[in-house]
C-alpha positions in Angstrom: -0.1 0.0 0.1 1.5 3.6 -1.0 0.4 6.7 0.9 -1.6 7.4 -2.1 -3.5 4.4 -1.9 -4.5 5.3 1.8 -5.5 8.7 1.7 -7.8 7.3 -1.0 -9.6 5.1 1.1 -13.1 6.2 1.7 -15.9 5.4 4.2 -19.2 4.7 3.9 -21.4 5.7 7.4 -23.6 3.7 9.1 -26.8 2.6 7.9 -29.3 4.8 9.7 -32.2 2.9 8.9 -31.1 -0.4 10.3 -30.0 1.8 13.8 -33.6 3.5 14.3 -34.9 0.0 13.5 -33.0 -1.1 16.6 -33.9 2.2 18.7 -37.5 1.2 18.2 -37.6 -2.2 19.1 -35.3 -1.4 22.5 -37.8 0.9 23.2 -40.7 -1.3 22.7 -39.1 -4.1 25.6 -40.7 -4.1 28.5 -38.1 -2.3 30.5 -37.0 1.2 31.2 -36.5 3.4 28.5 -32.9 3.1 27.7 -32.6 1.1 30.6 -29.0 -0.6 29.2 -27.5 2.6 29.0 -24.4 2.3 27.1 -25.3 -1.1 26.0 -28.5 0.1 23.6 -26.5 2.4 22.0 -23.3 -0.3 21.0 -26.2 -2.3 19.6 -27.5 0.4 17.8 -23.9 1.3 16.2 -23.4 -2.2 15.5 -26.5 -2.3 13.7 -25.8 0.6 11.9 -22.0 -1.0 10.9 -23.4 -4.3 9.9 -26.7 -3.4 8.0 -29.1 -5.5 10.1 -30.9 -5.2 12.8 -31.0 -8.8 13.9 -27.0 -8.4 15.5 -25.3 -11.4 15.7 -21.9 -11.5 17.4 -21.2 -15.1 18.3 -18.2 -15.7 15.8 -16.0 -13.3 17.1 -11.9 -13.3 17.9 -9.1 -10.9 19.5 -6.5 -10.0 16.8 -3.0 -9.4 18.8 -0.7 -7.5 17.3 2.9 -8.6 18.7 6.3 -6.4 17.7 9.6 -5.1 20.0 10.2 -1.1 20.2 13.8 -0.2 19.9 13.1 2.4 22.8 13.3 0.0 25.5 17.4 0.9 25.1 16.7 3.8 27.1 15.7 1.9 30.1 11.9 3.2 29.7 10.8 -0.5 30.9 11.0 -3.0 33.8 11.6 -5.9 31.8 13.9 -6.5 28.6 12.4 -6.8 25.1 12.7 -10.7 25.7 9.5 -10.8 27.2 7.7 -9.7 23.9 8.6 -13.3 22.5 7.9 -14.7 25.5 4.4 -13.6 25.9 3.6 -13.5 22.2 3.9 -17.7 22.1 1.9 -17.9 25.3 -1.0 -16.0 23.5 -0.5 -18.0 20.4 -0.5 -21.5 22.6 -3.6 -20.6 24.5 -1.3 -19.8 27.6 -1.5 -15.8 28.0 -3.8 -13.8 30.2 -6.1 -12.6 27.3 -6.7 -16.4 26.3 -7.8 -17.5 29.7 -10.8 -14.9 29.7 -11.5 -14.9 25.7 -12.4 -19.0 26.4 -15.1 -18.2 29.0 -16.5 -15.5 26.6 -16.4 -18.0 23.5 -13.5 -15.9 22.2 -11.2 -16.9 19.6 -7.6 -15.3 20.0 -5.2 -14.8 17.1 -1.6 -13.3 17.4 0.5 -11.9 14.7 4.1 -11.3 14.4 4.7 -8.2 12.8 8.0 -7.0 14.0 9.1 -9.1 16.8 12.6 -8.8 17.1 14.0 -12.5 16.9 12.4 -15.7 14.6 9.5 -17.2 16.6 9.0 -20.0 15.7 5.5 -21.2 17.3 2.8 -23.4 15.6 -0.3 -20.6 15.8 1.7 -17.3 15.6 0.9 -15.5 11.9 4.0 -14.7 10.9 3.6 -11.5 9.0 6.9 -9.7 10.3 7.6 -6.0 8.4 10.7 -5.6 10.6 12.8 -7.0 13.4 11.6 -4.5 15.6 11.4 -0.7 15.3 14.5 1.2 15.9 15.5 3.1 19.1 13.8 6.8 18.0 15.7 9.1 20.0 18.3 7.8 17.5 16.6 7.5 14.3 13.2 7.4 12.9 11.3 4.3 14.2 10.9 3.0 11.0 10.6 4.0 7.1 7.4 5.6 5.7 7.1 2.1 3.3 7.4 -0.1 6.7 4.7 1.7 8.7 2.3 1.6 5.4 3.2 -2.0 5.3 2.0 -2.8 8.9 -0.9 -1.1 8.1 -2.1 -2.7 5.2 -1.2 -6.1 6.9 -4.0 -4.8 9.5 -6.4 -3.9 7.0 -6.1 -7.5 4.9 -6.5 -9.5 8.2 -9.9 -7.9 8.9 -10.7 -8.9 5.1 -9.4 -12.2 5.9 -11.4 -12.7 9.0 -14.7 -11.3 7.0 -14.4 -14.0 4.2 -14.5 -16.6 7.2 -17.9 -15.4 9.2 -16.5 -13.5 11.7 -19.2 -10.9 13.1 -17.0 -8.9 15.7 -13.7 -8.5 16.5 -11.5 -7.4 19.5 -7.8 -5.8 19.3 -5.2 -6.8 21.5 -1.3 -6.2 21.5 2.1 -7.4 23.1 5.3 -5.4 22.7 7.5 -4.0 25.7 8.1 -0.7 25.7 4.9 0.1 23.6 3.0 2.4 26.5 5.9 4.9 25.7 5.4 4.5 22.0 2.1 4.9 22.0 2.5 7.9 24.5 4.7 9.6 22.2 2.4 9.1 19.4 -0.5 10.3 21.3 1.1 13.5 22.9 2.6 14.2 19.1 -1.2 14.1 18.0 -2.9 15.5 20.7 -1.1 18.7 21.1 -0.1 17.0 25.1 2.8 17.3 26.9 4.6 13.8 28.2 4.8 15.8 31.7 0.6 15.8 31.3 -0.2 11.6 30.3 2.7 9.4 30.2 1.6 6.8 32.9 3.8 3.9 34.8 3.3 1.2 32.0 4.1 -1.6 33.3 5.0 -0.7 37.2 8.1 2.3 36.5 9.0 3.9 39.9 9.6 7.2 39.9 12.9 7.8 38.3 11.9 5.4 35.7 9.0 7.4 35.1 10.9 10.7 35.1 13.3 9.3 32.2 10.2 7.7 30.1 8.8 11.5 30.1 11.9 12.8 29.2 12.4 10.6 26.4 9.1 11.5 24.9 9.7 14.9 25.3 12.9 14.4 23.6 12.0 12.8 20.7 8.8 15.3 20.2 11.3 18.1 20.6 13.6 16.6 18.3 11.4 15.6 15.6 9.3 19.1 15.8 6.1 16.5 15.9 3.4 18.9 17.1 1.3 19.4 14.2 2.3 16.9 11.9 0.1 14.4 10.3 -0.6 10.8 12.1 1.9 9.2 9.5 4.4 11.2 9.9 4.1 10.5 13.6 3.5 7.2 13.5 6.5 6.4 11.8 8.6 8.3 14.2 8.1 7.8 17.0 5.7 4.8 16.5 5.4 0.9 16.8 4.6 -1.5 14.4 1.7 -3.0 16.7 0.4 0.7 16.8 0.4 0.3 13.0 -0.8 -2.8 12.6 -4.0 -2.1 14.9 -4.5 0.9 13.0 -4.8 -1.0 10.2 -7.4 -3.5 11.9 -9.5 -0.5 12.7 -9.3 0.7 9.1 -10.1 -2.9 7.6 -13.1 -2.6 10.3 -14.5 0.3 8.9 -13.9 -0.7 5.1 -15.5 -4.1 5.7 -18.3 -3.0 8.0 -17.1 -5.1 11.3 -17.2 -3.5 14.4 -13.9 -3.6 15.9 -13.1 -3.3 19.9 -10.8 -1.3 21.5 -8.8 -2.8 24.1 -6.6 -0.2 26.2 -4.3 2.5 25.8 -2.1 1.2 23.1 -5.2 0.1 20.9 -6.8 3.5 21.6 -4.0 5.3 20.3 -3.8 3.4 17.3 -7.6 4.2 16.6 -6.6 7.7 16.8 -4.2 7.1 14.1 -6.5 5.6 12.0 -9.1 7.7 12.7 -6.7 10.7 11.4 -5.6 8.4 8.4 -9.2 7.7 7.3 -11.3 9.7 8.6 -14.5 8.4 9.4 -13.2 5.2 10.8 -14.1 6.0 14.6 -17.8 4.9 13.5 -16.8 1.3 13.7 -14.9 1.6 16.9 -16.7 0.4 20.4 -14.3 1.3 23.2 -14.2 -1.9 25.8 -12.5 0.0 28.8 -10.8 3.1 30.6 -7.3 1.9 30.7 -5.8 3.9 33.8 -3.1 5.1 31.6 -3.9 8.4 31.7 -3.6 9.8 27.8 -6.8 7.4 26.8 -8.8 9.4 28.9 -8.1 12.1 26.3 -8.1 9.7 23.0 -11.8 8.7 24.2 -12.9 12.1 24.5 -10.7 13.0 20.9 -12.8 10.1 19.6 -16.0 10.7 21.0 -16.1 6.9 22.5 -17.2 6.1 25.5 -16.0 2.7 27.6 -18.5 1.0 29.8 -16.1 -0.9 31.8 -14.0 1.6 34.0 -11.9 -0.6 36.6 -8.4 0.7 36.1 -7.4 -2.1 34.1 -3.9 -2.3 32.3 -3.3 -6.0 31.6 -3.4 -5.4 28.1 -3.1 -8.3 25.2 -7.0 -7.6 24.2 -8.3 -8.2 28.0 -11.0 -5.7 27.7 -12.0 -7.0 24.8 -12.5 -10.0 26.0 -14.6 -9.1 28.6 -16.7 -6.8 26.8 -18.1 -9.6 24.8 -20.1 -11.4 27.3 -21.4 -8.4 28.4 -22.8 -7.5 24.9 -24.3 -11.1 24.9 -26.2 -10.0 28.0 -27.7 -7.0 26.3 -28.3 -8.9 23.6 -30.3 -11.7 25.6 -32.7 -8.7 26.6 -32.9 -7.3 23.2 -33.8 -10.6 21.8 -36.0 -12.4 24.3 -37.5 -9.8 26.3 -41.1 -9.5 26.0 -42.7 -6.3 24.3 -44.8 -4.1 25.9 -47.5 -5.1 23.6 -46.9 -9.1 24.9 -47.2 -7.9 28.5 -50.4 -5.9 27.6 -48.8 -2.8 29.3 -48.9 0.7 28.5 -44.8 1.7 27.2 -43.1 4.3 28.3 -43.1 7.3 27.0 -39.9 9.3 25.6 -40.2 12.8 26.7 -36.8 13.6 25.7 -34.5 11.9 23.0 -30.7 12.0 24.2 -29.7 9.0 22.1 
């Protein structure tokens, strides 16, 4: 994919007729109006994405992008980059946190090596490596533009593949030591924020480590003069291959009309990148939870997304998305199976204001 081809992508709007059918059906169910709260809005959104009010999300998966980040050389993490490959293998073989949680909700998990720094021989790990990790962005840009575009295209194609296989909804996940640093750098640059405002501790930095992380991000933004730069420039300069690949998943969801669920902070940054690259992509995104990483709230506000789980999660891998699916199942059970006011022969609630 070239930059010109990416810029020419066009996103069609949600289907309003199907959204209205879903709203009407929800209001006819014998329950308080808007009684399912944010979940009613999510069901309406899914209907608008998929083009039907007969909502099905039975076949679903979490797509995790795994990549190493050269910025770990600057001491911004508590662990070494070797952990990326170890956890990626665990995800591919069903032994990581996201696998344990996903199986409860009937969700599959697939992991892709889009940029692990070593060659990982593991059955079940998709091999789509763009390069062996990104560069230390304090010394040089994280990747070339062509590499960022290749990673984005891999994400788009993965969604197309899943759509052809009948998947109805997809969650996003990631694994990459150092990716809260890359994500914060990208988010700060795109939103005009300072690292002091929104940099978090990631997997558990002490005070000295957090101060070092903030300094590294600030130096990079100043070095490359990133404030006000376009999303692709920011992504290739201080981003990661996992972020690029996940951005492609979001774009693919919009192109192929598949609802895509955000996980935490890293996927939120990827969602921001995707919507900046291809405007309109945000309409096809569902937010699962509000990560405790400080920048996440700012991104949600920018994208007008509303996470339904607020529990200070920071587990990563796609675990928040895995938690959302069973909650959507519960809401759908009410949507499909509850009696209507007419069936119960009672007067329906009257809507005096429409704040949907």
